All heavy atoms as TSV, in Angstrom:
chain	resi	resn	atom	element	x	y	z
A	1	MET	N	N	0.808	-1.203	-0.002
A	1	MET	CA	C	0.006	-0.001	-0.002
A	1	MET	C	C	0.855	1.272	-0.002
A	1	MET	O	O	0.553	2.172	-0.750
A	1	MET	CB	C	-0.952	-0.006	1.197
A	1	MET	CG	C	-2.043	-1.044	1.141
A	1	MET	SD	S	-3.331	-0.671	-0.044
A	1	MET	CE	C	-4.189	0.629	0.746
A	2	PRO	N	N	1.897	1.378	0.847
A	2	PRO	CA	C	2.679	2.606	0.819
A	2	PRO	C	C	3.335	2.860	-0.538
A	2	PRO	O	O	3.470	4.003	-0.958
A	2	PRO	CB	C	3.722	2.383	1.903
A	2	PRO	CG	C	3.113	1.409	2.843
A	2	PRO	CD	C	2.296	0.496	1.950
A	3	ARG	N	N	3.737	1.793	-1.224
A	3	ARG	CA	C	4.353	1.990	-2.548
A	3	ARG	C	C	3.317	2.405	-3.588
A	3	ARG	O	O	3.604	3.170	-4.478
A	3	ARG	CB	C	5.044	0.701	-2.999
A	3	ARG	CG	C	6.376	0.510	-2.353
A	3	ARG	CD	C	7.098	-0.668	-2.948
A	3	ARG	NE	N	7.489	-1.511	-1.850
A	3	ARG	CZ	C	7.445	-2.824	-1.845
A	3	ARG	NH1	N	7.043	-3.476	-2.893
A	3	ARG	NH2	N	7.812	-3.490	-0.790
A	4	ARG	N	N	2.109	1.863	-3.463
A	4	ARG	CA	C	1.077	2.176	-4.441
A	4	ARG	C	C	0.479	3.560	-4.251
A	4	ARG	O	O	0.106	4.219	-5.196
A	4	ARG	CB	C	-0.022	1.115	-4.355
A	4	ARG	CG	C	-1.034	1.235	-5.450
A	4	ARG	CD	C	-1.909	0.033	-5.490
A	4	ARG	NE	N	-2.894	0.207	-6.533
A	4	ARG	CZ	C	-3.980	-0.519	-6.640
A	4	ARG	NH1	N	-4.214	-1.483	-5.790
A	4	ARG	NH2	N	-4.842	-0.301	-7.599
A	5	PHE	N	N	0.376	4.010	-2.997
A	5	PHE	CA	C	-0.187	5.315	-2.665
A	5	PHE	C	C	0.795	6.101	-1.788
A	5	PHE	O	O	0.498	6.398	-0.636
A	5	PHE	CB	C	-1.529	5.169	-1.938
A	5	PHE	CG	C	-2.539	4.361	-2.680
A	5	PHE	CD1	C	-2.774	3.035	-2.347
A	5	PHE	CD2	C	-3.255	4.926	-3.729
A	5	PHE	CE1	C	-3.708	2.282	-3.044
A	5	PHE	CE2	C	-4.190	4.183	-4.424
A	5	PHE	CZ	C	-4.417	2.846	-4.083
A	6	PRO	N	N	1.960	6.470	-2.301
A	6	PRO	CA	C	2.989	7.077	-1.461
A	6	PRO	C	C	2.609	8.438	-0.878
A	6	PRO	O	O	3.129	8.826	0.149
A	6	PRO	CB	C	4.189	7.206	-2.395
A	6	PRO	CG	C	3.600	7.249	-3.760
A	6	PRO	CD	C	2.366	6.384	-3.691
A	7	ASP	N	N	1.698	9.159	-1.511
A	7	ASP	CA	C	1.312	10.475	-0.991
A	7	ASP	C	C	0.222	10.385	0.069
A	7	ASP	O	O	-0.096	11.374	0.719
A	7	ASP	CB	C	0.810	11.364	-2.137
A	7	ASP	CG	C	1.906	11.709	-3.106
A	7	ASP	OD1	O	3.088	11.659	-2.707
A	7	ASP	OD2	O	1.618	12.008	-4.277
A	8	THR	N	N	-0.387	9.217	0.212
A	8	THR	CA	C	-1.498	9.063	1.130
A	8	THR	C	C	-1.209	8.111	2.289
A	8	THR	O	O	-1.498	8.410	3.433
A	8	THR	CB	C	-2.743	8.543	0.371
A	8	THR	OG1	O	-2.982	9.407	-0.748
A	8	THR	CG2	C	-3.972	8.539	1.245
A	9	VAL	N	N	-0.629	6.960	1.995
A	9	VAL	CA	C	-0.366	5.943	3.008
A	9	VAL	C	C	1.119	5.950	3.343
A	9	VAL	O	O	1.955	5.711	2.482
A	9	VAL	CB	C	-0.788	4.544	2.501
A	9	VAL	CG1	C	-0.475	3.482	3.534
A	9	VAL	CG2	C	-2.253	4.533	2.152
A	10	THR	N	N	1.455	6.239	4.606
A	10	THR	CA	C	2.865	6.275	4.997
A	10	THR	C	C	3.383	4.920	5.432
A	10	THR	O	O	4.581	4.656	5.310
A	10	THR	CB	C	3.051	7.282	6.161
A	10	THR	OG1	O	2.271	6.869	7.269
A	10	THR	CG2	C	2.664	8.685	5.741
A	11	HIS	N	N	2.536	4.064	5.961
A	11	HIS	CA	C	2.931	2.720	6.362
A	11	HIS	C	C	1.705	1.814	6.432
A	11	HIS	O	O	0.577	2.297	6.451
A	11	HIS	CB	C	3.644	2.732	7.725
A	11	HIS	CG	C	2.759	3.171	8.848
A	11	HIS	ND1	N	2.630	4.478	9.219
A	11	HIS	CD2	C	1.934	2.476	9.664
A	11	HIS	CE1	C	1.784	4.589	10.240
A	11	HIS	NE2	N	1.350	3.369	10.526
A	12	ALA	N	N	1.947	0.518	6.443
A	12	ALA	CA	C	0.867	-0.455	6.622
A	12	ALA	C	C	1.395	-1.520	7.576
A	12	ALA	O	O	2.350	-2.230	7.273
A	12	ALA	CB	C	0.480	-1.072	5.291
A	13	ARG	N	N	0.777	-1.609	8.772
A	13	ARG	CA	C	1.226	-2.577	9.774
A	13	ARG	C	C	0.087	-3.532	10.114
A	13	ARG	O	O	-1.016	-3.100	10.447
A	13	ARG	CB	C	1.659	-1.833	11.042
A	13	ARG	CG	C	2.893	-1.033	10.874
A	13	ARG	CD	C	3.368	-0.451	12.199
A	13	ARG	NE	N	4.466	0.452	11.949
A	13	ARG	CZ	C	4.379	1.767	12.048
A	13	ARG	NH1	N	3.257	2.332	12.435
A	13	ARG	NH2	N	5.432	2.525	11.811
A	14	PHE	N	N	0.390	-4.802	10.058
A	14	PHE	CA	C	-0.580	-5.832	10.416
A	14	PHE	C	C	-0.409	-6.151	11.887
A	14	PHE	O	O	0.704	-6.390	12.369
A	14	PHE	CB	C	-0.347	-7.097	9.585
A	14	PHE	CG	C	-1.234	-8.228	9.977
A	14	PHE	CD1	C	-2.561	-8.241	9.569
A	14	PHE	CD2	C	-0.761	-9.263	10.752
A	14	PHE	CE1	C	-3.395	-9.276	9.935
A	14	PHE	CE2	C	-1.585	-10.313	11.136
A	14	PHE	CZ	C	-2.895	-10.311	10.714
A	15	THR	N	N	-1.500	-6.129	12.653
A	15	THR	CA	C	-1.480	-6.487	14.079
A	15	THR	C	C	-2.685	-7.360	14.386
A	15	THR	O	O	-3.628	-7.438	13.602
A	15	THR	CB	C	-1.502	-5.248	14.967
A	15	THR	OG1	O	-2.677	-4.497	14.719
A	15	THR	CG2	C	-0.294	-4.368	14.769
A	16	VAL	N	N	-2.640	-7.971	15.534
A	16	VAL	CA	C	-3.761	-8.764	16.038
A	16	VAL	C	C	-4.113	-8.225	17.410
A	16	VAL	O	O	-3.252	-8.117	18.287
A	16	VAL	CB	C	-3.407	-10.269	16.110
A	16	VAL	CG1	C	-4.550	-11.054	16.684
A	16	VAL	CG2	C	-3.014	-10.794	14.752
A	17	LEU	N	N	-5.373	-7.855	17.592
A	17	LEU	CA	C	-5.836	-7.304	18.869
A	17	LEU	C	C	-6.708	-8.319	19.595
A	17	LEU	O	O	-7.570	-8.949	18.994
A	17	LEU	CB	C	-6.650	-6.026	18.619
A	17	LEU	CG	C	-5.922	-4.886	17.934
A	17	LEU	CD1	C	-6.903	-3.739	17.664
A	17	LEU	CD2	C	-4.776	-4.408	18.801
A	18	PRO	N	N	-6.502	-8.473	20.905
A	18	PRO	CA	C	-7.344	-9.382	21.680
A	18	PRO	C	C	-8.677	-8.732	22.003
A	18	PRO	O	O	-8.755	-7.580	22.400
A	18	PRO	CB	C	-6.546	-9.634	22.957
A	18	PRO	CG	C	-5.696	-8.408	23.097
A	18	PRO	CD	C	-5.419	-7.914	21.716
A	19	ARG	N	N	-9.748	-9.440	21.782
A	19	ARG	CA	C	-11.086	-9.053	22.206
A	19	ARG	C	C	-11.516	-10.039	23.280
A	19	ARG	O	O	-10.791	-10.943	23.620
A	19	ARG	CB	C	-12.061	-9.032	21.017
A	19	ARG	CG	C	-11.723	-7.981	19.987
A	19	ARG	CD	C	-11.954	-6.592	20.549
A	19	ARG	NE	N	-11.763	-5.588	19.525
A	19	ARG	CZ	C	-10.924	-4.561	19.635
A	19	ARG	NH1	N	-10.195	-4.414	20.701
A	19	ARG	NH2	N	-10.807	-3.700	18.677
A	20	THR	N	N	-12.715	-9.902	23.785
A	20	THR	CA	C	-13.137	-10.738	24.906
A	20	THR	C	C	-12.915	-12.235	24.671
A	20	THR	O	O	-12.342	-12.916	25.498
A	20	THR	CB	C	-14.624	-10.511	25.226
A	20	THR	OG1	O	-15.364	-10.421	24.022
A	20	THR	CG2	C	-14.820	-9.304	26.072
A	21	ASP	N	N	-13.360	-12.751	23.548
A	21	ASP	CA	C	-13.265	-14.193	23.339
A	21	ASP	C	C	-12.546	-14.584	22.042
A	21	ASP	O	O	-12.594	-15.739	21.636
A	21	ASP	CB	C	-14.652	-14.814	23.349
A	21	ASP	CG	C	-15.559	-14.243	22.254
A	21	ASP	OD1	O	-15.205	-13.195	21.694
A	21	ASP	OD2	O	-16.583	-14.874	21.946
A	22	ARG	N	N	-11.866	-13.619	21.390
A	22	ARG	CA	C	-11.199	-13.955	20.128
A	22	ARG	C	C	-10.098	-12.932	19.817
A	22	ARG	O	O	-10.005	-11.889	20.429
A	22	ARG	CB	C	-12.209	-13.982	18.993
A	22	ARG	CG	C	-12.933	-12.677	18.799
A	22	ARG	CD	C	-14.156	-12.853	17.902
A	22	ARG	NE	N	-15.028	-11.724	18.104
A	22	ARG	CZ	C	-15.267	-10.805	17.180
A	22	ARG	NH1	N	-14.706	-10.895	16.012
A	22	ARG	NH2	N	-16.079	-9.811	17.433
A	23	LEU	N	N	-9.297	-13.270	18.833
A	23	LEU	CA	C	-8.289	-12.365	18.322
A	23	LEU	C	C	-8.813	-11.732	17.031
A	23	LEU	O	O	-9.374	-12.427	16.178
A	23	LEU	CB	C	-6.986	-13.094	18.057
A	23	LEU	CG	C	-6.314	-13.700	19.283
A	23	LEU	CD1	C	-5.107	-14.531	18.872
A	23	LEU	CD2	C	-5.896	-12.609	20.250
A	24	VAL	N	N	-8.608	-10.440	16.872
A	24	VAL	CA	C	-9.118	-9.729	15.709
A	24	VAL	C	C	-7.954	-9.168	14.909
A	24	VAL	O	O	-7.186	-8.346	15.401
A	24	VAL	CB	C	-10.055	-8.563	16.132
A	24	VAL	CG1	C	-10.559	-7.798	14.939
A	24	VAL	CG2	C	-11.192	-9.092	16.977
A	25	PRO	N	N	-7.778	-9.619	13.645
A	25	PRO	CA	C	-6.699	-9.074	12.815
A	25	PRO	C	C	-7.035	-7.640	12.359
A	25	PRO	O	O	-8.180	-7.364	12.004
A	25	PRO	CB	C	-6.627	-10.048	11.627
A	25	PRO	CG	C	-7.978	-10.667	11.569
A	25	PRO	CD	C	-8.519	-10.663	12.972
A	26	THR	N	N	-6.062	-6.772	12.389
A	26	THR	CA	C	-6.265	-5.396	11.931
A	26	THR	C	C	-5.083	-4.960	11.077
A	26	THR	O	O	-3.980	-5.514	11.173
A	26	THR	CB	C	-6.392	-4.414	13.111
A	26	THR	OG1	O	-5.157	-4.416	13.829
A	26	THR	CG2	C	-7.521	-4.797	14.036
A	27	ILE	N	N	-5.309	-3.951	10.245
A	27	ILE	CA	C	-4.251	-3.332	9.478
A	27	ILE	C	C	-4.266	-1.857	9.809
A	27	ILE	O	O	-5.283	-1.185	9.629
A	27	ILE	CB	C	-4.424	-3.533	7.954
A	27	ILE	CG1	C	-4.355	-5.025	7.618
A	27	ILE	CG2	C	-3.360	-2.771	7.191
A	27	ILE	CD1	C	-4.574	-5.327	6.168
A	28	ASP	N	N	-3.156	-1.360	10.320
A	28	ASP	CA	C	-3.005	0.062	10.635
A	28	ASP	C	C	-2.384	0.737	9.426
A	28	ASP	O	O	-1.227	0.478	9.087
A	28	ASP	CB	C	-2.115	0.223	11.856
A	28	ASP	CG	C	-1.752	1.671	12.143
A	28	ASP	OD1	O	-2.499	2.568	11.700
A	28	ASP	OD2	O	-0.742	1.907	12.798
A	29	LEU	N	N	-3.160	1.570	8.751
A	29	LEU	CA	C	-2.655	2.336	7.615
A	29	LEU	C	C	-2.288	3.724	8.091
A	29	LEU	O	O	-3.099	4.420	8.681
A	29	LEU	CB	C	-3.708	2.451	6.492
A	29	LEU	CG	C	-4.132	1.150	5.855
A	29	LEU	CD1	C	-5.216	1.433	4.820
A	29	LEU	CD2	C	-2.943	0.468	5.196
A	30	GLY	N	N	-1.076	4.121	7.886
A	30	GLY	CA	C	-0.646	5.463	8.261
A	30	GLY	C	C	-1.173	6.462	7.242
A	30	GLY	O	O	-0.466	6.846	6.308
A	31	LEU	N	N	-2.428	6.840	7.395
A	31	LEU	CA	C	-3.047	7.766	6.445
A	31	LEU	C	C	-2.688	9.199	6.768
A	31	LEU	O	O	-2.675	9.602	7.937
A	31	LEU	CB	C	-4.562	7.622	6.457
A	31	LEU	CG	C	-5.119	6.303	5.961
A	31	LEU	CD1	C	-6.628	6.291	6.129
A	31	LEU	CD2	C	-4.761	6.077	4.523
A	32	ASP	N	N	-2.441	9.982	5.752
A	32	ASP	CA	C	-2.252	11.419	5.910
A	32	ASP	C	C	-3.647	12.030	5.907
A	32	ASP	O	O	-4.230	12.283	4.859
A	32	ASP	CB	C	-1.398	11.961	4.770
A	32	ASP	CG	C	-1.139	13.450	4.887
A	32	ASP	OD1	O	-1.735	14.114	5.777
A	32	ASP	OD2	O	-0.364	13.961	4.079
A	33	LEU	N	N	-4.235	12.228	7.080
A	33	LEU	CA	C	-5.615	12.701	7.188
A	33	LEU	C	C	-5.801	14.075	6.565
A	33	LEU	O	O	-6.883	14.390	6.076
A	33	LEU	CB	C	-6.066	12.720	8.647
A	33	LEU	CG	C	-6.199	11.356	9.311
A	33	LEU	CD1	C	-6.637	11.514	10.757
A	33	LEU	CD2	C	-7.161	10.472	8.561
A	34	GLY	N	N	-4.769	14.895	6.575
A	34	GLY	CA	C	-4.870	16.214	5.970
A	34	GLY	C	C	-5.141	16.139	4.467
A	34	GLY	O	O	-5.754	17.031	3.887
A	35	ARG	N	N	-4.711	15.045	3.828
A	35	ARG	CA	C	-4.936	14.866	2.398
A	35	ARG	C	C	-6.155	14.021	2.080
A	35	ARG	O	O	-6.716	14.121	0.999
A	35	ARG	CB	C	-3.719	14.205	1.759
A	35	ARG	CG	C	-2.536	15.087	1.709
A	35	ARG	CD	C	-1.381	14.327	1.092
A	35	ARG	NE	N	-0.403	15.278	0.650
A	35	ARG	CZ	C	0.318	15.143	-0.431
A	35	ARG	NH1	N	0.182	14.064	-1.181
A	35	ARG	NH2	N	1.192	16.046	-0.781
A	36	THR	N	N	-6.548	13.134	2.989
A	36	THR	CA	C	-7.599	12.182	2.670
A	36	THR	C	C	-8.973	12.512	3.210
A	36	THR	O	O	-9.980	12.165	2.617
A	36	THR	CB	C	-7.231	10.765	3.170
A	36	THR	OG1	O	-6.976	10.836	4.584
A	36	THR	CG2	C	-6.008	10.256	2.476
A	37	LEU	N	N	-9.044	13.190	4.365
A	37	LEU	CA	C	-10.325	13.472	4.997
A	37	LEU	C	C	-10.925	14.761	4.463
A	37	LEU	O	O	-10.298	15.811	4.516
A	37	LEU	CB	C	-10.147	13.565	6.515
A	37	LEU	CG	C	-11.407	13.605	7.356
A	37	LEU	CD1	C	-12.190	12.292	7.189
A	37	LEU	CD2	C	-11.069	13.808	8.802
A	38	ARG	N	N	-12.116	14.666	3.916
A	38	ARG	CA	C	-12.754	15.836	3.308
A	38	ARG	C	C	-14.009	16.290	4.064
A	38	ARG	O	O	-14.363	17.447	4.047
A	38	ARG	CB	C	-13.152	15.529	1.861
A	38	ARG	CG	C	-12.001	15.173	0.967
A	38	ARG	CD	C	-11.219	16.420	0.613
A	38	ARG	NE	N	-10.117	16.095	-0.265
A	38	ARG	CZ	C	-8.865	16.114	0.103
A	38	ARG	NH1	N	-8.518	16.446	1.312
A	38	ARG	NH2	N	-7.907	15.804	-0.732
A	39	ALA	N	N	-14.688	15.349	4.731
A	39	ALA	CA	C	-15.936	15.689	5.395
A	39	ALA	C	C	-16.181	14.764	6.588
A	39	ALA	O	O	-15.744	13.615	6.574
A	39	ALA	CB	C	-17.117	15.578	4.439
A	40	VAL	N	N	-16.868	15.300	7.601
A	40	VAL	CA	C	-17.242	14.526	8.791
A	40	VAL	C	C	-18.732	14.746	9.012
A	40	VAL	O	O	-19.215	15.863	9.011
A	40	VAL	CB	C	-16.459	14.996	10.035
A	40	VAL	CG1	C	-16.972	14.292	11.280
A	40	VAL	CG2	C	-14.978	14.763	9.853
A	41	MET	N	N	-19.455	13.636	9.173
A	41	MET	CA	C	-20.893	13.699	9.443
A	41	MET	C	C	-21.108	13.332	10.902
A	41	MET	O	O	-20.747	12.245	11.335
A	41	MET	CB	C	-21.651	12.724	8.540
A	41	MET	CG	C	-23.151	12.786	8.684
A	41	MET	SD	S	-23.897	14.321	8.109
A	41	MET	CE	C	-23.464	14.321	6.390
A	42	ILE	N	N	-21.682	14.256	11.685
A	42	ILE	CA	C	-21.957	14.033	13.103
A	42	ILE	C	C	-23.336	13.392	13.229
A	42	ILE	O	O	-24.306	13.883	12.639
A	42	ILE	CB	C	-21.936	15.362	13.882
A	42	ILE	CG1	C	-20.586	16.058	13.728
A	42	ILE	CG2	C	-22.243	15.116	15.340
A	42	ILE	CD1	C	-20.552	17.447	14.321
A	43	GLY	N	N	-23.417	12.330	13.989
A	43	GLY	CA	C	-24.690	11.641	14.183
A	43	GLY	C	C	-25.698	12.492	14.941
A	43	GLY	O	O	-25.343	13.447	15.618
A	44	PRO	N	N	-26.970	12.140	14.854
A	44	PRO	CA	C	-28.027	12.967	15.434
A	44	PRO	C	C	-27.976	13.051	16.960
A	44	PRO	O	O	-28.462	14.013	17.533
A	44	PRO	CB	C	-29.321	12.291	14.979
A	44	PRO	CG	C	-28.940	10.909	14.604
A	44	PRO	CD	C	-27.509	10.968	14.171
A	45	ARG	N	N	-27.359	12.087	17.622
A	45	ARG	CA	C	-27.295	12.115	19.086
A	45	ARG	C	C	-25.908	12.481	19.617
A	45	ARG	O	O	-25.647	12.368	20.790
A	45	ARG	CB	C	-27.709	10.763	19.658
A	45	ARG	CG	C	-29.164	10.481	19.418
A	45	ARG	CD	C	-29.551	9.225	20.105
A	45	ARG	NE	N	-30.960	8.919	19.820
A	45	ARG	CZ	C	-31.553	7.827	20.156
A	45	ARG	NH1	N	-30.870	6.884	20.782
A	45	ARG	NH2	N	-32.817	7.617	19.866
A	46	CYS	N	N	-25.036	12.916	18.747
A	46	CYS	CA	C	-23.679	13.262	19.165
A	46	CYS	C	C	-23.712	14.492	20.059
A	46	CYS	O	O	-24.316	15.515	19.725
A	46	CYS	CB	C	-22.814	13.543	17.924
A	46	CYS	SG	S	-21.114	13.970	18.332
A	47	ALA	N	N	-23.068	14.389	21.212
A	47	ALA	CA	C	-23.049	15.512	22.164
A	47	ALA	C	C	-21.997	16.546	21.814
A	47	ALA	O	O	-22.046	17.673	22.311
A	47	ALA	CB	C	-22.792	14.976	23.577
A	48	ALA	N	N	-21.060	16.208	20.934
A	48	ALA	CA	C	-20.013	17.157	20.545
A	48	ALA	C	C	-20.570	18.165	19.549
A	48	ALA	O	O	-21.393	17.847	18.693
A	48	ALA	CB	C	-18.847	16.402	19.914
A	49	SER	N	N	-20.088	19.388	19.670
A	49	SER	CA	C	-20.515	20.434	18.728
A	49	SER	C	C	-19.625	20.380	17.478
A	49	SER	O	O	-18.587	19.702	17.454
A	49	SER	CB	C	-20.377	21.809	19.383
A	49	SER	OG	O	-19.015	22.126	19.579
A	50	GLU	N	N	-20.028	21.107	16.449
A	50	GLU	CA	C	-19.200	21.194	15.247
A	50	GLU	C	C	-17.837	21.773	15.585
A	50	GLU	O	O	-16.817	21.341	15.055
A	50	GLU	CB	C	-19.894	22.033	14.180
A	50	GLU	CG	C	-21.079	21.348	13.565
A	50	GLU	CD	C	-21.716	22.151	12.428
A	50	GLU	OE1	O	-21.003	22.953	11.782
A	50	GLU	OE2	O	-22.922	21.977	12.204
A	51	GLN	N	N	-17.786	22.743	16.500
A	51	GLN	CA	C	-16.524	23.349	16.915
A	51	GLN	C	C	-15.640	22.319	17.630
A	51	GLN	O	O	-14.422	22.290	17.412
A	51	GLN	CB	C	-16.771	24.542	17.831
A	51	GLN	CG	C	-15.505	25.277	18.225
A	51	GLN	CD	C	-14.753	25.846	17.027
A	51	GLN	OE1	O	-15.332	26.180	16.008
A	51	GLN	NE2	N	-13.457	25.939	17.146
A	52	ASP	N	N	-16.243	21.453	18.449
A	52	ASP	CA	C	-15.482	20.381	19.106
A	52	ASP	C	C	-14.831	19.471	18.071
A	52	ASP	O	O	-13.671	19.093	18.200
A	52	ASP	CB	C	-16.381	19.542	20.024
A	52	ASP	CG	C	-16.900	20.304	21.227
A	52	ASP	OD1	O	-16.265	21.297	21.609
A	52	ASP	OD2	O	-17.939	19.897	21.764
A	53	ILE	N	N	-15.599	19.104	17.062
A	53	ILE	CA	C	-15.098	18.225	16.003
A	53	ILE	C	C	-13.986	18.914	15.240
A	53	ILE	O	O	-12.959	18.312	14.908
A	53	ILE	CB	C	-16.233	17.769	15.069
A	53	ILE	CG1	C	-17.326	17.030	15.861
A	53	ILE	CG2	C	-15.699	16.921	13.919
A	53	ILE	CD1	C	-16.851	15.771	16.546
A	54	ARG	N	N	-14.147	20.200	14.934
A	54	ARG	CA	C	-13.103	20.954	14.218
A	54	ARG	C	C	-11.801	20.994	15.019
A	54	ARG	O	O	-10.718	20.879	14.461
A	54	ARG	CB	C	-13.592	22.345	13.902
A	54	ARG	CG	C	-14.642	22.388	12.826
A	54	ARG	CD	C	-14.996	23.834	12.435
A	54	ARG	NE	N	-16.242	23.875	11.720
A	54	ARG	CZ	C	-16.415	23.484	10.458
A	54	ARG	NH1	N	-15.393	23.022	9.776
A	54	ARG	NH2	N	-17.596	23.544	9.888
A	55	MET	N	N	-11.906	21.163	16.345
A	55	MET	CA	C	-10.713	21.167	17.182
A	55	MET	C	C	-10.041	19.797	17.182
A	55	MET	O	O	-8.814	19.695	17.134
A	55	MET	CB	C	-11.035	21.621	18.599
A	55	MET	CG	C	-11.348	23.085	18.691
A	55	MET	SD	S	-11.497	23.765	20.376
A	55	MET	CE	C	-12.522	22.607	21.222
A	56	LEU	N	N	-10.832	18.735	17.234
A	56	LEU	CA	C	-10.307	17.375	17.164
A	56	LEU	C	C	-9.583	17.149	15.837
A	56	LEU	O	O	-8.480	16.595	15.792
A	56	LEU	CB	C	-11.428	16.356	17.335
A	56	LEU	CG	C	-11.030	14.889	17.247
A	56	LEU	CD1	C	-10.119	14.495	18.385
A	56	LEU	CD2	C	-12.277	14.015	17.231
A	57	LEU	N	N	-10.207	17.592	14.755
A	57	LEU	CA	C	-9.591	17.442	13.438
A	57	LEU	C	C	-8.292	18.228	13.342
A	57	LEU	O	O	-7.296	17.748	12.789
A	57	LEU	CB	C	-10.575	17.894	12.349
A	57	LEU	CG	C	-11.788	17.016	12.154
A	57	LEU	CD1	C	-12.762	17.666	11.185
A	57	LEU	CD2	C	-11.398	15.634	11.668
A	58	ALA	N	N	-8.277	19.444	13.879
A	58	ALA	CA	C	-7.069	20.266	13.837
A	58	ALA	C	C	-5.931	19.578	14.594
A	58	ALA	O	O	-4.775	19.598	14.164
A	58	ALA	CB	C	-7.352	21.650	14.410
A	59	SER	N	N	-6.260	18.926	15.719
A	59	SER	CA	C	-5.215	18.237	16.481
A	59	SER	C	C	-4.676	17.009	15.740
A	59	SER	O	O	-3.572	16.559	16.007
A	59	SER	CB	C	-5.740	17.833	17.856
A	59	SER	OG	O	-6.684	16.785	17.745
A	60	ALA	N	N	-5.456	16.497	14.793
A	60	ALA	CA	C	-5.026	15.354	13.968
A	60	ALA	C	C	-4.373	15.815	12.668
A	60	ALA	O	O	-4.052	14.991	11.819
A	60	ALA	CB	C	-6.221	14.458	13.678
A	61	GLY	N	N	-4.209	17.121	12.505
A	61	GLY	CA	C	-3.552	17.635	11.317
A	61	GLY	C	C	-4.464	17.912	10.131
A	61	GLY	O	O	-4.004	18.100	9.026
A	62	VAL	N	N	-5.777	17.941	10.378
A	62	VAL	CA	C	-6.742	18.206	9.311
A	62	VAL	C	C	-7.150	19.678	9.427
A	62	VAL	O	O	-7.804	20.067	10.386
A	62	VAL	CB	C	-7.982	17.304	9.432
A	62	VAL	CG1	C	-8.984	17.641	8.345
A	62	VAL	CG2	C	-7.569	15.854	9.366
A	63	GLY	N	N	-6.736	20.477	8.451
A	63	GLY	CA	C	-7.048	21.908	8.505
A	63	GLY	C	C	-8.406	22.246	7.929
A	63	GLY	O	O	-9.143	23.050	8.504
A	64	VAL	N	N	-8.759	21.643	6.812
A	64	VAL	CA	C	-10.013	21.988	6.133
A	64	VAL	C	C	-10.818	20.723	5.875
A	64	VAL	O	O	-10.372	19.823	5.196
A	64	VAL	CB	C	-9.740	22.677	4.787
A	64	VAL	CG1	C	-11.033	22.992	4.074
A	64	VAL	CG2	C	-8.908	23.937	4.983
A	65	ALA	N	N	-12.010	20.658	6.486
A	65	ALA	CA	C	-12.937	19.552	6.269
A	65	ALA	C	C	-14.333	20.048	6.607
A	65	ALA	O	O	-14.515	20.808	7.556
A	65	ALA	CB	C	-12.587	18.341	7.124
A	66	ASP	N	N	-15.306	19.659	5.817
A	66	ASP	CA	C	-16.690	20.020	6.085
A	66	ASP	C	C	-17.183	19.207	7.292
A	66	ASP	O	O	-16.948	18.006	7.392
A	66	ASP	CB	C	-17.589	19.703	4.888
A	66	ASP	CG	C	-17.270	20.575	3.691
A	66	ASP	OD1	O	-16.803	21.716	3.896
A	66	ASP	OD2	O	-17.471	20.117	2.552
A	67	VAL	N	N	-17.871	19.872	8.212
A	67	VAL	CA	C	-18.462	19.213	9.377
A	67	VAL	C	C	-19.945	19.547	9.377
A	67	VAL	O	O	-20.329	20.708	9.308
A	67	VAL	CB	C	-17.828	19.705	10.690
A	67	VAL	CG1	C	-18.477	19.026	11.881
A	67	VAL	CG2	C	-16.327	19.447	10.696
A	68	ALA	N	N	-20.783	18.500	9.403
A	68	ALA	CA	C	-22.226	18.725	9.349
A	68	ALA	C	C	-22.936	17.711	10.245
A	68	ALA	O	O	-22.405	16.662	10.555
A	68	ALA	CB	C	-22.736	18.581	7.919
A	69	HIS	N	N	-24.150	18.057	10.655
A	69	HIS	CA	C	-24.986	17.145	11.448
A	69	HIS	C	C	-25.840	16.306	10.502
A	69	HIS	O	O	-26.348	16.794	9.499
A	69	HIS	CB	C	-25.926	17.927	12.375
A	69	HIS	CG	C	-25.258	18.421	13.602
A	69	HIS	ND1	N	-25.041	17.634	14.710
A	69	HIS	CD2	C	-24.736	19.629	13.915
A	69	HIS	CE1	C	-24.426	18.325	15.635
A	69	HIS	NE2	N	-24.228	19.539	15.175
A	70	SER	N	N	-26.004	15.042	10.846
A	70	SER	CA	C	-26.857	14.143	10.086
A	70	SER	C	C	-28.303	14.589	10.271
A	70	SER	O	O	-28.726	14.983	11.352
A	70	SER	CB	C	-26.688	12.714	10.593
A	70	SER	OG	O	-27.650	11.878	10.009
A	71	ARG	N	N	-29.064	14.453	9.217
A	71	ARG	CA	C	-30.492	14.791	9.302
A	71	ARG	C	C	-31.346	13.543	9.494
A	71	ARG	O	O	-32.493	13.631	9.805
A	71	ARG	CB	C	-30.926	15.517	8.030
A	71	ARG	CG	C	-30.254	16.847	7.947
A	71	ARG	CD	C	-30.693	17.623	6.760
A	71	ARG	NE	N	-29.847	18.803	6.685
A	71	ARG	CZ	C	-29.997	19.747	5.815
A	71	ARG	NH1	N	-30.915	19.660	4.889
A	71	ARG	NH2	N	-29.200	20.801	5.821
A	72	GLY	N	N	-30.727	12.387	9.293
A	72	GLY	CA	C	-31.448	11.125	9.475
A	72	GLY	C	C	-31.103	10.496	10.785
A	72	GLY	O	O	-30.236	10.952	11.512
A	73	THR	N	N	-31.765	9.402	11.082
A	73	THR	CA	C	-31.486	8.643	12.302
A	73	THR	C	C	-30.585	7.466	11.973
A	73	THR	O	O	-30.290	7.217	10.810
A	73	THR	CB	C	-32.797	8.132	12.934
A	73	THR	OG1	O	-33.379	7.197	12.023
A	73	THR	CG2	C	-33.753	9.268	13.206
A	74	TYR	N	N	-30.177	6.747	12.995
A	74	TYR	CA	C	-29.337	5.573	12.780
A	74	TYR	C	C	-30.136	4.390	12.262
A	74	TYR	O	O	-29.595	3.404	11.835
A	74	TYR	CB	C	-28.648	5.171	14.094
A	74	TYR	CG	C	-27.612	6.161	14.530
A	74	TYR	CD1	C	-27.722	6.828	15.752
A	74	TYR	CD2	C	-26.497	6.441	13.754
A	74	TYR	CE1	C	-26.756	7.715	16.166
A	74	TYR	CE2	C	-25.520	7.344	14.160
A	74	TYR	CZ	C	-25.651	7.969	15.362
A	74	TYR	OH	O	-24.700	8.843	15.778
A	75	ARG	N	N	-31.429	4.449	12.345
A	75	ARG	CA	C	-32.264	3.292	11.959
A	75	ARG	C	C	-32.795	3.398	10.575
A	75	ARG	O	O	-32.999	4.304	9.960
A	75	ARG	CB	C	-33.418	3.162	12.918
A	75	ARG	CG	C	-32.902	2.925	14.304
A	75	ARG	CD	C	-34.025	3.024	15.279
A	75	ARG	NE	N	-33.411	3.155	16.588
A	75	ARG	CZ	C	-33.844	2.567	17.652
A	75	ARG	NH1	N	-34.887	1.814	17.597
A	75	ARG	NH2	N	-33.240	2.721	18.788
């Protein structure tokens, strides 16, 4: 993956995480969120404000991304 998408994926690490009754395989992709993340949809019951989400994104290196509240429900 890093060779195929060098501007987006910085690394790809395979790990196994323990859950209550099983092991779960995962792949950690070192994504450059500033280049890949364009929009965030906040669920209807999310207690965080749009400003809270923007601050979280800024701390992750995402400067510009649309943040909006969902108009539908989870069901």
